[in-house]
C-alpha positions in Angstrom: 0.6 0.3 -0.1 1.5 3.5 -0.8 0.6 6.1 1.3 -1.0 8.8 0.5 2.1 11.5 0.9 3.2 9.2 -1.6 0.4 8.3 -3.9 1.1 8.9 -7.5 -0.9 8.5 -10.8 -2.5 5.3 -12.2 0.0 3.2 -14.9 -2.4 2.4 -18.0 -2.3 -1.2 -17.0 -3.6 -0.1 -13.4 -7.0 1.7 -15.3 -7.0 -0.6 -17.8 -7.5 -3.0 -14.9 -9.5 -0.9 -13.2 -11.8 -0.1 -16.8 -11.7 -4.2 -17.8 -14.2 -5.0 -14.1 -15.9 -2.2 -15.3 -17.0 -3.5 -19.0 -17.8 -6.9 -17.2 -20.2 -5.6 -14.8 -21.9 -3.2 -18.0 -22.2 -6.7 -20.1 -23.0 -8.9 -17.3 -26.3 -5.9 -17.1 -26.9 -6.1 -21.0 -27.1 -9.6 -20.5 -29.9 -9.9 -17.6 -31.4 -7.2 -19.8 -31.3 -9.0 -22.6 -32.2 -12.1 -21.0 -35.7 -10.3 -19.7 -36.5 -8.9 -23.1 -36.3 -11.7 -24.6 -38.2 -13.3 -21.8 -41.6 -12.1 -23.4 -43.5 -14.2 -26.0 -43.0 -12.6 -29.3 -46.8 -11.2 -29.2 -46.0 -9.5 -26.7 -46.8 -5.8 -27.5 -46.0 -4.6 -24.0 -42.2 -6.2 -24.7 -40.4 -2.6 -25.3 -42.1 -0.9 -21.9 -42.2 -3.4 -19.3 -38.1 -3.6 -20.6 -37.5 0.0 -20.3 -39.0 0.8 -16.7 -37.1 -2.7 -15.5 -34.3 -0.6 -16.0 -35.1 2.5 -15.4 -36.6 0.7 -12.0 -32.7 -0.4 -10.7 -31.4 2.8 -12.3 -33.3 5.0 -10.0 -33.5 1.9 -7.3 -29.5 2.8 -7.6 -28.3 6.5 -7.6 -26.8 5.5 -10.7 -27.8 8.6 -12.3 -23.8 9.8 -9.6 -22.5 6.4 -11.9 -20.0 8.5 -14.5 -19.9 5.4 -17.4 -16.8 6.7 -19.9 -18.8 8.0 -23.0 -15.5 6.0 -24.9 -15.6 2.9 -22.8 -16.5 -0.3 -24.1 -19.4 -1.0 -26.4 -20.9 -2.3 -23.7 -20.7 0.7 -21.7 -21.8 3.0 -24.2 -24.9 0.8 -25.0 -26.1 0.8 -21.4 -25.1 4.2 -21.0 -27.6 4.7 -24.6 -30.1 1.9 -22.7 -30.5 4.1 -20.0 -30.8 7.3 -21.7 -33.8 5.9 -23.5 -35.6 4.4 -20.2 -35.4 7.0 -19.1 -36.6 10.0 -20.9 -39.8 11.5 -19.9 -40.2 11.3 -23.6 -39.7 8.1 -24.8 -42.9 6.4 -24.8 -42.9 3.8 -27.0 -40.3 2.0 -24.6 -36.8 0.6 -25.2 -34.7 -2.1 -27.4 -30.9 -3.3 -27.4 -31.4 -3.2 -30.8 -31.7 0.2 -30.3 -30.0 0.8 -27.8 -27.2 -0.3 -30.0 -28.1 2.1 -32.8 -28.2 4.8 -30.5 -24.4 4.3 -29.2 -23.1 4.2 -32.6 -24.7 7.3 -33.3 -24.3 8.8 -30.6 -20.1 8.1 -30.8 -19.6 9.0 -35.2 -22.0 11.8 -33.7 -18.3 12.6 -31.2 -15.7 11.5 -33.5 -15.3 8.9 -31.1 -14.6 4.7 -32.3 -17.7 3.5 -33.2 -19.3 0.4 -31.5 -19.0 -2.9 -33.1 -20.0 -4.8 -30.5 -23.8 -6.6 -30.8 -25.6 -7.6 -27.8 -25.5 -11.5 -29.7 -21.7 -11.4 -29.6 -21.6 -10.3 -25.5 -23.9 -13.9 -25.5 -21.4 -15.7 -27.3 -18.0 -13.6 -25.4 -19.5 -14.7 -22.0 -20.5 -18.3 -23.1 -16.9 -19.4 -24.3 -15.7 -17.5 -21.4 -17.1 -19.7 -18.8 -17.8 -22.6 -20.4 -21.8 -22.4 -20.4 -21.9 -22.4 -16.2 -21.1 -19.4 -14.7 -23.2 -19.1 -11.3 -25.8 -15.8 -11.3 -29.9 -15.7 -10.8 -31.6 -18.0 -12.6 -34.3 -14.4 -12.7 -33.0 -11.9 -15.2 -34.7 -9.4 -12.9 -32.8 -10.6 -9.8 -29.1 -10.5 -12.5 -29.9 -7.4 -13.6 -30.1 -5.7 -9.9 -26.8 -7.1 -9.2 -24.9 -6.4 -12.6 -25.8 -2.5 -11.9 -25.0 -2.5 -8.4 -22.1 -3.9 -8.6 -21.5 -2.3 -12.0 -21.8 1.8 -9.9 -18.9 0.2 -7.1 -16.8 -1.0 -9.7 -17.1 2.5 -11.2 -17.1 4.4 -8.4 -13.4 2.4 -7.8 -12.7 2.9 -11.0 -12.7 6.9 -10.6 -10.6 6.6 -7.3 -7.6 4.8 -9.4 -8.4 7.5 -12.6 -8.2 10.5 -10.5 -5.0 9.5 -8.7 -3.1 11.6 -6.4 -5.5 14.4 -7.6 -8.1 13.2 -4.7 -8.0 12.9 -1.2 -9.8 9.6 -0.1 -9.8 7.2 3.0 -7.0 4.8 3.2 -10.5 2.2 3.0 -11.6 3.8 0.1 -8.3 3.6 -1.7 -6.8 0.0 -0.7 -10.5 -1.6 -1.9 -9.5 0.5 -4.8 -6.0 -1.5 -5.8 -7.8 -4.7 -4.5 -9.9 -4.0 -7.2 -6.9 -2.9 -9.6 -5.0 -6.5 -8.2 -8.5 -8.8 -9.1 -8.6 -7.0 -12.8 -5.6 -7.8 -14.0 -5.5 -11.4 -12.3 -8.8 -11.6 -15.0 -7.4 -10.1 -17.7 -4.0 -12.5 -17.3 -6.8 -14.9 -17.3 -8.9 -13.6 -20.7 -6.1 -13.7 -22.1 -5.1 -16.9 -21.5 -8.7 -18.8 -22.6 -7.7 -16.8 -25.2 -4.4 -18.5 -26.9 -5.9 -22.1 -25.7 -8.5 -21.2 -27.6 -6.2 -20.0 -30.5 -3.7 -23.2 -30.1 -4.1 -25.1 -33.2 -5.5 -28.9 -32.0 -2.6 -31.9 -32.1 -4.6 -34.2 -34.5 -2.2 -36.3 -34.5 -2.4 -38.9 -31.5 -5.8 -39.6 -32.6 -4.8 -40.3 -36.8 -1.7 -43.0 -35.0 -4.3 -44.7 -33.1 -6.4 -44.7 -36.4 -3.8 -46.2 -38.7 -3.0 -48.8 -36.4 -6.2 -49.3 -35.9 -6.3 -50.1 -39.8 -3.0 -51.9 -39.9 -4.6 -54.5 -37.5 -7.3 -55.3 -39.7 -6.1 -55.3 -43.2 -3.3 -57.8 -41.8 -6.4 -59.7 -40.7 -7.5 -59.8 -43.8 -5.0 -60.1 -46.0 -4.4 -63.3 -43.5 -8.5 -64.7 -43.5 -7.6 -64.2 -47.5 -4.5 -66.3 -47.4 -6.5 -69.4 -45.6 -8.2 -70.7 -49.1 -11.4 -71.2 -46.8 -14.5 -70.3 -49.0 -16.3 -67.3 -49.4 -18.7 -67.3 -47.1 -16.2 -68.7 -44.0 -14.1 -65.8 -45.0 -16.9 -63.2 -44.6 -17.5 -65.1 -41.2 -14.6 -64.7 -39.9 -13.8 -61.4 -40.8 -17.3 -60.0 -39.6 -16.2 -59.8 -35.8 -12.8 -58.0 -37.0 -15.1 -55.6 -39.4 -17.1 -54.9 -35.7 -14.0 -54.0 -33.5 -12.6 -52.0 -37.0 -15.7 -50.0 -36.6 -15.8 -49.7 -32.9 -12.2 -48.7 -32.5 -13.0 -46.7 -34.8 -15.5 -44.9 -33.2 -13.8 -44.4 -29.9 -11.0 -43.2 -30.8 -13.0 -40.1 -32.9 -14.7 -40.3 -29.8 -11.8 -40.0 -27.7 -10.6 -36.8 -29.5 -13.8 -34.9 -29.5 -14.6 -34.9 -25.5 -10.7 -34.5 -25.6 -11.7 -31.3 -27.9 -14.6 -30.4 -25.8 -12.7 -30.2 -22.4 -9.2 -28.7 -23.6 -10.3 -25.2 -22.0 -12.3 -26.8 -19.1 -9.7 -25.2 -16.3 -9.2 -22.3 -18.0 -12.5 -21.0 -18.1 -13.0 -23.0 -14.3 -10.0 -20.2 -13.1 -11.9 -17.1 -15.2 -15.3 -18.0 -13.4 -12.9 -18.8 -9.9 -11.6 -15.0 -10.5 -15.0 -13.6 -11.6 -16.7 -14.8 -8.3 -13.9 -13.3 -6.5 -14.3 -10.1 -8.2 -18.4 -10.0 -7.8 -18.1 -11.1 -3.7 -15.9 -8.0 -3.1 -18.5 -5.9 -4.9 -21.5 -7.2 -3.4 -19.9 -5.3 -0.1 -20.8 -1.7 -0.6 -16.5 0.2 -1.2 -15.7 2.0 2.0 -16.4 5.4 1.0 -17.1 8.7 3.0 -19.6 11.4 2.6 -15.8 12.9 2.2 -14.7 11.2 -0.2 -17.9 11.1 -2.1 -17.7 15.1 -2.3 -14.0 14.9 -3.3 -14.6 12.7 -6.4 -17.6 14.7 -7.8 -15.2 18.0 -7.4 -12.8 16.3 -9.3 -15.9 15.2 -12.1 -16.9 18.8 -12.2 -13.3 20.8 -12.3 -12.7 21.7 -16.4 -10.7 19.1 -18.4 -7.5 20.9 -19.9 -3.8 19.4 -21.0 -3.4 19.0 -16.8 -5.9 16.5 -16.6 
């Protein structure tokens, strides 16, 4: 722990680690909202209105208007910000769809001259599945998952702000320690994501299966040749070859089944590690960061300071 007097500005890696945690729960909030949106029957006419009301309910309950979502943050953060604005807009009588929120995020980025989001909610669903092997621990109820994710997002944003402001704000030591812990967890999460990505990209070695197949084939053809040299009648040769054919078919099927099983489970250790790190981060954020009123005032003041080269 760095003493307050020796506080330094955050490094790029520390900012990236804190941002990674914010991105994690911004994406999960979108996935929970997506699951809620898709839970309606196809013919439901109030789907968009009820989706907007659900997000607005949690947004207000958790006072997320006080949270700074980064306009240049991840695609998930930008889409969530657009979704929140649509759901809270009193003039929006229609409601909310995540497709519309994604389009709004792209339009905003284009108008501001920023890099436009390219990730879709379908992409987020696939990334979530691939990262955790379909075994992430999430609530069965979409509403509960949404509330959890937004709560964690708000707390992660607060700690990210503490990291980002560095020495420019004075906050209590417990809050500073909580922010430092978030950085460490974020760095571990990033490392494990990279490890999983490397394993996902690594070519699958089929040689052991091909060698096994070659041995099975060699044994079968050697046996068949031996049967042919016996001079037995054709019907007898066929009768002698039937067990060999059955063994050949079974051996081949077993070899490729084992190969498919090895392919299916080769990512399990990395996915299990990622699930463990995610749970650790979630557990930490399920406890409110130890922010005092003075901390909150300091951070709000820093948000309101004008930008410039010194910032």
